[in-house]
N, C-alpha and C positions, 0 to 999 in steps of 0.2 A: 537512547533518547529517554529523558526523564519525564514522568507524568507531571501535570501541573500541581496537584496537591492543594491542601487547605492553606498551607503557608503562603504559597505564591498567589493563590486566589485572593487571600486577604490583602497581600501586598499590591495586587492589581487594582482592587476596588478602593483601597485607602486613599490614594492621591486625589481623586476627584471629590471624595467625601470631605477630606480636610480642606481642600481648596474652596469648595462651596460654603463650608461652614465657618472657616477661620480666616482665610487669606484675603488680602486686599486685591483690588482689580489687577494690579501688576502681577501679583503672585498667581492669580487665576489665569492670566494670559500666558505665563510661563508654563503652567501645568497643561493648558490647552495645546501649546506648541509641542510639548513632550508627546502628547497623544497624537498630534499630527505626524511628527517624525516617526513615531512608533508604528503607525499604520503603514507608512511607506516602507519601513524596515521589515515589517511582518511579511509584506508581499515579497520583498527581496530575499527573505529567508527561504521561500519556496523554491525559487529558481537557483539561487546561489548556494544556500546552506544545504538543502535537502537533495538537490539534483546535481550540484557541483558545476553549474554553468556560470561563467563570469559575465554577467549582463551589465554593460555600462550605459544602458539607456534608461534605467529606472528614474534618474533625476529628470530626464527629458519628458518622460510620461507624467511625472509630477507636474511639470510645467504645462503640459497639455491640459491636464485637469484644471489647473489654475486659470488658464486663458479661456477655456470653455465656460467656466463659471462666470468670469468677468463679462464675457460676450452675451451669455444667455440670462444672467440674473435679472437685468432690467425687464425682460419679458416674462420670465418663468418664476422669478422669486426663488423660494427654497427648492423648487423642483429642478433648478439648475445643478444642484449637487449630484443627484443620481445620474443626470444626463452627462455631467462631466466624467463621472466614473465610466459610463458607457463609451464616451468618446475615446478615453485613454485605452480601454480594453479593445475597442474596435481597431484602433491604430496598431496595437500589439498583435491582434489577430491577423491583420492584413500583412504586416511585415514579418510576422513570426515564422511562417512556413519557410520562406526562402532563407531567412537568417539561421534557422535551426538546422538547416542542412549542413552548415559549416561546423567544423570541429574545433575545440580547444581555443587557441588564441585567435584563430580566424573569426570565430563567433564573437569574441570580445572586441576585435577591431571593427567588425561590421556593426555591432551595437554602438560603438563609439562614433562611427560615421553617422548612424541614425540620430544620435544625440546632437552632433554638430549640425546636421541638417535642420532639426527642429529649432535649434538656437538661431540659425541663420534666418529662418522664416520669422521668428519672433522679432528679430532686429530689423529686417528689411521690408516685411509686409506691413508697412506703416498704416495703410488704410484699414487693415484688419486688427492689427495688434497694438497700434500706437507707436511702433518703432521703439527707439531707445527710451522714450518717455513713458511707455507702458500705458496701462488703462487704470482709471480711478473713477470713483463716484458710482459704483455699481452695486454696492453692498447693502442698500437700504432694505431690500426684501429678504435678506439672508439672516440666519440666526447669528446673534452676537452675544458677547459677554457670557454670563453664567449659562444661558441656554446653549450656546455653541459648545462650551466646555462639557456640558452634560451629554450632548449629542455625540461629540467626538469620542468621549470615553465610553459611552454606551456601545458604540460600534466597536471600539477597541476591545472591550471586555468580551463581547460576544465572539469576535473573530479570534482572539487569543485562545479562548476555551475551545472553539471549533477546531482550530489548527492543532492544538495539543491532542484532542481526541483523535483526529485523523492520523497524526504521527504515531500514535500508540497502536493503531489498528493495521489492517491489511495494506492500506495505502502507504503507511510509513515503512512497512517491510519492503514493499515494491520499490519505493523511493531509495531505500538503502541498497537494494540490489542494483538499481540503475546507477547509483553513485559509486559503489565499491566494485561491482563486477558487471559492467554493461553487457559483456558477451554472454555471461551466464543468464542475465535477465532476458536477453533476446531468445535464448534457447528454452526459456520457460514461458514463452508466448507473450511477454510484456513488450508492448510497442513503445519503445523509448521516445521516438519522435512525437507521438501523440501526447505522452506524458509531459515532455518538455514544452510542447506548444501550450498545453493546458496551464502549466505552471507559469509560463511567460505571460499569458493573457490574464490570469488571476493576479499575478504580480503587478502587471500594468494597471489593472482595475483598482487595486489598492493604492498604487501610486497616484492615479487620477483622483481618487477620493481624498487622499491626503492633500493633494494640490488644491482641490476644491475647498477644503476646510481652511487651508492656508490663505486662500484668497478672501474667504469670509472673515478670517481673523485680522488680516492686515488692511483690507479694503483697497489694496493696490496690487497690481500684477505688472511686472516688468520682465525683460529678457533674463534677468538674474534668476528667475524661477526655473528657467530651462538650462542654466549654466552648469558647468562641470563641478562647481563647488557643491551643489546639491547632491550630485552623485557621490562625491568624495565623502560628504557627511553621512550619506546613507550607508556606503560600504564600511566606513570606519566604525559607525555606531553598531552595525550588526556584528562585525568582527569583535569589537570590544565587549558587547553585551553577551554574545554567544550565538554562533551561526545557526544552530539547530535547537537551542533551548527554547521552550515556549515563551519564556520571559526575556529572552536575549534582546529582542528588538526594543522592548520597553526600557530595560536598563541602559541599553546603548543610547536611546533617545534622551533619557534623563541626563546621561553624561554629556551628550552633544549640546544640550540646552544649558545645563548647570555649570559645566566647567568654564566656559567663557565668562559667565557672570562672576564666578568665584575668583577668576584670575584677572579681573579688570584692573586690579591694583598694579599689575605688571606693565600696564600701558602697552607700549609698542612691542614688548617682549612676551606678550601673552600667548602668541602662537608657539614660541619656543617652549614655554611652560606646558602648553597643551600637548605638544609633541612628546615631551618628557613623560607626562602623565600617561599618554597613550602607549609609549614604549614600555612603561612599567607594567601596565595591564597585560600587554602581549607577552612579556617575558615571564611574569609570575602567575598569570591566569590564562594559559593557552586555550582553555575551553570557554573563555569569556568570564565576565563578572558573575553571570548567573550560575555557571558551573562552579566557580570558586565558592560562592555562597552555599551551594549544595554540598560541596566537599566539607566545608566548615560545619555544616549542619549534620554531616554523616547521613545525608538523604540517600535512600536506596536508588540504584540505577536499574531500570527495566532492561533485562538482558534480551538480546535478539532471540526470537523464538526459533527453536530447533525444528527442522522439518519432521513431521510425524510419518511413520510408515503407513501407507494407505491401506485401508481395509480391503478395498477393491483394487486388484492389481492390473486389471485390463478392462478396457471399455467393452460394453456389450456388443457394439457394432463398430465398424471402422474398416480401414483398408486391410486387405489380406496379404499383400505382397509389396515389399520394397524392391524396386527394380533399378539397377544402375546399368545404363546402356551407353557404351562407348564414351565414357566420361573423359574429358580433356581439361587440364588446367595448366596454364603457363604463367611463369613469373619471369617477365622479360624474355630472354632467349632460352630459358630453361623450361623444359616440358616436365612438370612435376607429376602429371598423370597423362598417360598416353593410351586412350581408347579402352578404359577399364569397363568390363561388363560382368555382372553377376547378380544374383537375386538373394533376398532374405525373406522367408515366409514366416507368417505368424506361427508360433509354437516351434520355433527353430532357433538354435544358437549357431552363428557363423563366426569362426575365429579369423581374424585378419593378422597375418604374420608378414615379416620381412625385416631386413636389416635396417639400421638407422639410415634415414634419408630415402627410404623406398617410396614414401608418399602416403603412409598409413593415416597420419593425422590430417594431412591435406585432404585426403578422401573424405574423412569424417566431416571436415569443415565444409567441403563442397556439398555433401549430402544435407547437412543441417542449415545451409544457406549463409554461413559465415564467410565463405569465399564464393564468388560467382564462378560458375563453370564457363570455360571458353569453348566448349563443344560437348556434344552428347546430351543425354537426357537422364534426369533422375525422376522417377515416378512412383507414386503410391497407387497400386493397381494401374489404372489407365490415366490417372490424373498427374500431369507433369508438375513437379514442384521446383524445377530448376530456376525459374525466374522469380520465385517468391523470396521476400526478405526472411531472415531467420525466425522472427516471431510468428510469421504466418506458417512457416514450415512446422514449427512446434505445435501450433494450433491444428495443423492438418494431421498430426499424429506421430511426430518424431521427437523423442526426448534425447538428452545428451548429457554425458559427464565429461570432465576434462582431465587431462594428464596432470596439470598443475592445480593445486588447491586454489580455488577462486575466492573463498572466504576463510579468513583466519579462524582456527578453532574447530572447524567442521571435520568430521571423520568421513571416510569413504562411504560408509553406510548413510551418513547424512546427505552426502551429495547424490547418492542413488535415490534416496527417499525424495529429495527435492525434484529430481528428474521425473520420478513416477507421479508426482503431485499433479501434473498436467494430464494424467491418464493417457499416455501415449500408446500407440499400437506397436511402435518399434523404439528401441533404446540403443543408442550408440555409446559404448563405453571405451574410453581411452585409458588403457593401463590401469584398470581398477585394482590390480593386485600389487601395484608398485609400493615397495616398502612394507608389505604385509608380512606377518609371521606365518609359520606353517599352519597354526591353528586358524588364523584369520583367512588364509587361502582356502582352507577346507570349508570354512563357513561361507566364503564367497561362492564356492562351487555349489553348495547346497542352495544358497539364495538364488543364484542365477538359474539353476535348474527349476526351482520353484516358480520363478517368473516365466520361464519357458512353458512349464506345465500349466500355468495360468493363462496361457494364450498369447504372450508377448513374443515378438521377434527381436532377437538380440544380435548386434554386431559388435564383437569384442576385440579390441586391439591389446596385445600384450607380447612382451619379448619371451615369456616363459612358454616355450612350445610344448613342454610336458603338461603344463596346466591346461592350455588350450586344447591339446589332443584329448585329454581326459574329459573336458567340458563340452567341446563343440560337436555338433552333428556334421558340419563341414568346415573345411579350412580354405581360405583364400590367401595366396602368397603373392606379394608384390616385390619387385626389385627395380630400383631406379625408375619408378613410375610406370612400369610395365607389369602386366599380369603374367605370372609364371605358371600358376596351376590353381585349379579349383576342384575340390572333390572331398571324399572321405579323408579323415585325418591320416590314416595309415597310407593311403595312396599318395597323398600330397607329400608326406614325409619321405616316401620312397622315390619320389621324382628326382632324377639326377640334377636337374637345374636348381631345384629347391635346395638340395644338399650342397651344391656348389655355392649357392648364394649365401647360405648360412655359414659354410666353412671357409668362404673366401677363395675357393679354388677356381679361378677364372678359366684355367685351361680345361678343367673338367666340363664347365658350362659350354 
């Protein structure tokens, strides 16, 4: 994510200044329209760009803001504008909870259905919306002309600067984790559902504000304001401008307003010319026009922050024992875990061993809440955490690393540092030594012993039984989802069933 910087701040402030000082009324109207579409796109960047959710209802919420303004302006005047913002945000808040339970394309289809419903209401609720003829004659008490231009762009400048600052801080890093590694984000205590709902509501609010300004600009509101063409314009402009760049929505809106005017000479073929221009931007500027400009300027890119090793390795207070009691997990007809029971105490390292497919990673997923248990109990002291979602499990005191690298460019130590950043009482490590050199393995042993001595409880999965035997206070061995042995490393390794499991000697078992 790039910072806004002086260059872009000047570029943001310049259009309204030039429009108010130089341009004729038609030019001012075009600049106002750019600001209107940029506000809608800025909201769309939050939910689509930063969190990666394809919301197809942004255009409909734009229409809600426009209709709310048309209905309320005769009584409220300029106060209808913030009320319209609240109306769109309120609708987004009401429908956002159920919609955001859906994943991927199901969410996109559900928002498309919402947009269709809003459009049907606009067309058929004639006593309220005027039907196909729409509403007119309401704009007398609303800001118009230069005043409207100044208000629109003042809102836009403030919001772009605020969004850029948020994206550069802690909120931007959490959004990056939710977008790139949602499972990792959950195990760090980040409630993805709450974040997506907040982004959906704020995006709806900005769409409603843009719709309100559009109504004030045109003085007419019709069902076209809720139509899918507005949504396509929003999506296209954000993609072309830059989905996560602070100025992406502004440049995209300028394209959406300016290109049709520039291509008017093509008459009926202007849509084809617009499509060609759009394709050119997508092919040669995949980060959007704002990203292309920054590359041409050699502007520095703010690197994602590396997680720092915490000075405090363990919380002062917290649960003293992680207890797994008869845990069961089924996948269809396959019982991946069958009544697994053991404990991990603070100040202890427990190694989890077993052949491939024995259920080790599944067990970590069940403990951390990424997979719901089908039976048994996982508890911290006497508090069951089995029914909790993963972000709540993390907040209760359980950290987690993963076998596969969740974020490109991070080292195993970075992953562990990130898991420790939530100050857990217990940490689950899935093959932390995978791909490590002998020196790195030795350092890992020292590090994990230091964490144990600092008061953390560690549950470590690895295929290197020699490493775990040297590191662990106790070993737990699984095979085909069943518990084979629990005890001191030497005792577990001497168990005939464990030896048979690792050597593949079924007849010995």
